[in-house]
C-alpha positions as CSV (number, residue, x, y, z in Angstrom):
1,M,0.0,0.0,0.0
2,D,1.3,3.5,-0.9
3,V,2.5,5.3,2.2
4,F,0.4,8.3,1.2
5,E,-2.8,6.3,0.8
6,R,-5.3,6.9,3.6
7,P,-6.8,3.8,5.1
8,E,-10.6,3.2,4.7
9,P,-12.5,4.7,7.7
10,V,-13.8,2.0,10.0
11,T,-17.6,2.2,10.6
12,P,-18.5,1.9,14.3
13,A,-20.4,-1.4,15.0
14,L,-23.6,0.4,16.0
15,L,-23.7,2.2,12.7
16,A,-22.8,-0.8,10.5
17,F,-25.5,-2.7,8.6
18,D,-23.6,-5.9,8.3
19,N,-22.8,-6.5,11.9
20,W,-24.5,-9.7,12.9
21,K,-24.4,-9.0,16.6
22,V,-26.2,-5.7,16.1
23,N,-28.8,-7.4,13.8
24,L,-29.3,-10.1,16.4
25,L,-29.6,-7.9,19.6
26,A,-30.9,-4.5,18.5
27,L,-34.6,-5.3,18.0
28,P,-35.2,-7.3,21.3
29,L,-33.1,-4.9,23.4
30,V,-34.7,-1.7,22.0
31,A,-38.2,-3.2,22.1
32,G,-37.6,-4.2,25.7
33,L,-36.4,-0.7,26.5
34,A,-39.5,0.8,24.8
35,W,-41.8,-1.5,26.9
36,A,-39.9,-0.7,30.1
37,V,-40.3,3.1,29.4
38,S,-44.0,2.6,28.9
39,L,-44.3,1.3,32.4
40,T,-42.8,4.5,33.9
41,P,-44.0,8.1,34.0
42,L,-41.7,8.7,31.0
43,G,-44.2,6.7,28.9
44,F,-46.4,9.8,28.8
45,L,-43.8,11.5,26.7
46,M,-44.3,8.9,23.9
47,Q,-48.1,9.6,23.6
48,G,-47.4,12.4,21.2
49,F,-45.6,10.0,18.8
50,H,-48.5,7.5,19.1
51,V,-51.0,10.2,18.1
52,W,-48.8,11.4,15.2
53,M,-48.3,7.9,14.0
54,H,-52.1,7.6,13.8
55,E,-52.3,10.8,11.8
56,F,-49.5,9.9,9.5
57,G,-51.5,6.7,8.8
58,H,-54.4,8.8,7.5
59,A,-52.0,11.0,5.6
60,T,-50.0,8.2,3.9
61,A,-53.3,6.6,2.7
62,A,-54.3,10.0,1.2
63,W,-50.9,10.7,-0.3
64,M,-50.9,7.3,-2.0
65,T,-54.3,8.1,-3.6
66,G,-53.1,11.5,-4.9
67,R,-54.8,13.6,-2.2
68,K,-53.4,16.5,-0.2
69,A,-53.4,15.7,3.6
70,T,-51.7,17.4,6.6
71,P,-51.0,15.1,9.6
72,L,-51.4,17.4,12.6
73,P,-50.1,16.2,16.0
74,I,-53.3,17.4,17.7
75,G,-55.2,14.4,16.5
76,W,-56.6,15.6,13.1
77,T,-55.6,15.1,9.5
78,P,-57.6,17.2,7.0
79,I,-57.8,15.4,3.6
80,E,-58.8,17.1,0.4
81,D,-61.4,15.3,-1.8
82,E,-60.0,16.4,-5.1
83,Y,-57.1,14.6,-6.8
84,S,-53.8,16.5,-6.8
85,P,-51.3,15.9,-9.6
86,F,-48.7,17.7,-7.4
87,V,-49.1,15.1,-4.6
88,Y,-49.1,12.1,-7.0
89,F,-46.1,13.1,-9.0
90,G,-44.3,14.5,-5.9
91,V,-44.6,11.1,-4.2
92,L,-43.6,9.4,-7.4
93,A,-40.5,11.7,-7.8
94,L,-39.4,10.8,-4.2
95,L,-39.7,7.1,-5.0
96,G,-37.8,7.7,-8.2
97,T,-35.0,9.4,-6.3
98,L,-34.9,6.4,-3.9
99,L,-34.7,4.1,-6.9
100,V,-32.0,5.9,-8.7
101,S,-29.9,6.4,-5.5
102,G,-30.2,2.7,-4.7
103,W,-29.2,1.8,-8.3
104,H,-26.1,4.1,-8.2
105,E,-25.0,2.7,-4.9
106,R,-26.0,-0.9,-5.8
107,K,-28.3,-1.2,-2.8
108,I,-31.1,-3.5,-3.8
109,W,-33.5,-3.0,-0.9
110,P,-34.2,0.7,-1.6
111,M,-34.8,-0.2,-5.2
112,L,-37.3,-2.9,-4.3
113,I,-39.1,-0.7,-1.8
114,A,-39.3,2.1,-4.4
115,V,-40.8,-0.1,-7.1
116,A,-43.2,-1.8,-4.7
117,L,-44.5,1.6,-3.4
118,A,-44.8,3.0,-6.9
119,A,-46.9,0.0,-7.9
120,L,-49.1,0.4,-4.8
121,Q,-49.5,4.1,-5.5
122,Y,-50.6,3.4,-9.1
123,Q,-53.1,0.8,-7.9
124,L,-54.6,3.0,-5.2
125,T,-54.8,6.1,-7.3
126,W,-55.9,4.8,-10.7
127,R,-57.4,1.4,-10.1
128,T,-59.3,1.9,-6.8
129,P,-62.7,3.5,-6.9
130,L,-63.4,6.5,-4.7
131,Y,-65.5,4.7,-2.1
132,R,-62.6,2.3,-1.5
133,Q,-60.1,5.1,-1.3
134,E,-62.3,6.7,1.4
135,F,-62.4,3.4,3.2
136,W,-58.6,3.3,3.3
137,W,-58.5,6.9,4.6
138,S,-60.6,5.8,7.6
139,F,-59.0,2.4,8.1
140,S,-55.5,3.7,7.9
141,G,-55.6,5.8,11.1
142,I,-55.4,2.7,13.4
143,G,-54.0,0.7,10.5
144,G,-51.2,3.2,10.0
145,E,-50.2,2.8,13.7
146,F,-49.7,-0.9,12.9
147,Y,-48.0,-0.8,9.4
148,L,-46.0,2.5,9.9
149,S,-44.5,1.3,13.2
150,T,-43.7,-2.0,11.5
151,L,-42.1,-0.3,8.6
152,L,-40.0,1.8,11.0
153,I,-38.8,-1.3,12.8
154,G,-38.1,-3.2,9.6
155,A,-36.3,-0.2,8.1
156,F,-33.7,-0.5,10.8
157,Y,-32.1,-3.3,8.8
158,V,-32.3,-1.7,5.4
159,Q,-29.2,0.1,4.2
160,L,-30.6,3.2,2.5
161,P,-28.4,5.3,0.2
162,D,-25.7,7.3,2.0
163,K,-27.5,10.7,1.4
164,F,-30.2,9.6,3.9
165,K,-27.7,9.4,6.8
166,W,-29.7,6.4,8.0
167,G,-26.9,4.7,10.0
168,A,-27.5,6.7,13.2
169,C,-31.1,7.9,12.7
170,R,-32.4,4.4,12.4
171,W,-31.8,3.8,16.2
172,V,-34.2,6.7,17.0
173,F,-36.8,5.4,14.6
174,L,-36.5,1.9,15.8
175,F,-37.3,3.0,19.4
176,I,-40.2,5.1,18.2
177,G,-41.5,2.3,16.0
178,A,-41.2,-0.3,18.8
179,S,-43.0,2.0,21.3
180,C,-45.9,2.7,18.9
181,F,-46.2,-0.9,17.8
182,L,-46.3,-2.2,21.4
183,H,-48.8,0.4,22.4
184,I,-51.3,-0.3,19.5
185,Y,-50.9,-4.0,19.5
186,L,-51.4,-4.6,23.2
187,F,-54.4,-2.3,23.1
188,W,-56.1,-4.1,20.2
189,R,-55.3,-7.4,21.7
190,D,-57.3,-6.4,24.7
191,V,-60.1,-5.0,22.5
192,Y,-60.2,-8.3,20.6
193,H,-60.6,-10.2,23.9
194,G,-63.2,-7.8,25.2
195,L,-61.0,-6.2,27.9
196,E,-61.1,-2.8,26.2
197,D,-63.9,-1.0,24.2
198,I,-63.5,0.0,20.6
199,P,-62.4,3.6,20.5
200,M,-65.4,5.4,19.1
201,G,-65.5,9.1,18.2
202,S,-62.3,11.2,17.7
203,L,-59.5,12.6,19.8
204,I,-60.6,16.3,19.4
205,M,-64.4,16.0,19.6
206,G,-64.6,13.0,22.0
207,E,-66.6,9.8,21.9
208,D,-69.8,11.4,20.6
209,D,-68.2,12.5,17.3
210,T,-70.0,10.5,14.6
211,N,-67.2,11.3,12.2
212,G,-64.7,9.2,14.0
213,D,-62.8,6.5,12.2
214,M,-64.6,3.6,13.8
215,N,-68.0,5.3,13.3
216,R,-67.3,5.8,9.6
217,L,-66.2,2.2,9.2
218,M,-69.6,1.1,10.6
219,T,-71.9,3.7,9.0
220,E,-70.3,4.2,5.6
221,H,-68.6,0.8,5.0
222,G,-70.8,-1.7,6.8
223,W,-68.3,-3.0,9.3
224,S,-69.6,-4.5,12.6
225,H,-68.0,-4.4,16.0
226,S,-66.8,-7.9,15.5
227,M,-65.3,-7.1,12.1
228,I,-63.4,-4.1,13.6
229,R,-62.0,-6.2,16.4
230,R,-61.0,-9.1,14.2
231,N,-59.5,-7.2,11.3
232,Y,-57.3,-4.9,13.4
233,Y,-56.1,-7.7,15.6
234,T,-55.4,-9.8,12.5
235,L,-53.4,-6.9,11.0
236,G,-51.4,-6.7,14.2
237,N,-50.6,-10.4,14.1
238,A,-49.7,-10.1,10.4
239,C,-47.3,-7.3,11.3
240,I,-45.7,-9.5,14.0
241,T,-45.3,-12.3,11.5
242,A,-43.6,-9.9,9.1
243,L,-41.3,-8.6,11.8
244,V,-40.3,-12.2,12.8
245,V,-39.5,-12.9,9.1
246,I,-37.4,-9.7,8.7
247,Y,-35.6,-10.3,12.1
248,A,-34.8,-13.9,11.2
249,A,-33.6,-13.0,7.7
250,F,-31.2,-10.4,8.9
251,A,-30.1,-12.1,12.2
252,L,-29.3,-15.2,10.2
253,R,-27.8,-13.1,7.4
254,L,-30.1,-14.6,4.8
255,N,-30.3,-11.1,3.4
256,R,-26.9,-11.7,1.8
257,V,-28.8,-13.3,-1.1
258,A,-30.1,-9.9,-2.0
259,D,-26.7,-8.3,-1.5
260,L,-25.0,-10.9,-3.7
261,L,-27.6,-10.1,-6.4
262,A,-26.8,-6.4,-6.2
263,E,-23.1,-7.2,-6.5
264,K,-23.8,-9.3,-9.5
265,L,-25.7,-6.4,-11.1
266,A,-22.7,-4.1,-10.3
267,R,-20.3,-6.3,-12.2
268,P,-19.6,-5.2,-15.8
269,T,-20.8,-7.5,-18.5
270,P,-17.9,-9.4,-20.1
271,G,-16.6,-7.6,-23.2
272,T,-18.1,-4.2,-22.2
273,G,-15.5,-3.0,-19.7
């Protein structure tokens, strides 16, 4: 090695994506910490994140159908009825940026995520009738608490392009995701078993608000109490299954299959280089 050549910087273990000890221990330890915090007075500080996760659930469903939505941390997300090209193509541009960045850095997971979300956006915007879009807007408040927190947890293992600075930030989002998921799953487990009531109404207007998510699912989409209990609890169990699969894949380093595929794509074709 040339004496003037600088050695490659060593990535700290906690910021590395290929450290098997981190992949093995991070999720159970951080989830345990989130659960322990919820049992203390500090758990109150996480309530704001739980509310905002709910509102982002509404907002993401609206954005994926090309509607303007503003997730407010006060427990309200206004959604515009009219389709917005700015929202649709804005989301598509962000997904395109993720795809191109992943391609340039030969990171296959961001590419797969971008393609999957773009396909879902197309389906929800152009192939889904309005009444079904409105259903997803209502369902995805509680639903978003499940699937967004699951995505935050799963994203801990995904090596995003360098411009996202994800190595350190992912620990914060892992804790937030674990806290929100434990909160919503344990609550709906109790609702399913009849230990808690279905949360009717809305956070701002109270239980008598007939425009609440659960009220609309029943009055506008024909859901019964038993359907609400069963479907949200089933969603929670599906998210747990997904997390187990993701955890096992990365803890056992099965994800290397995708990495090897990305490396293969990065090799120049014989005769072209």
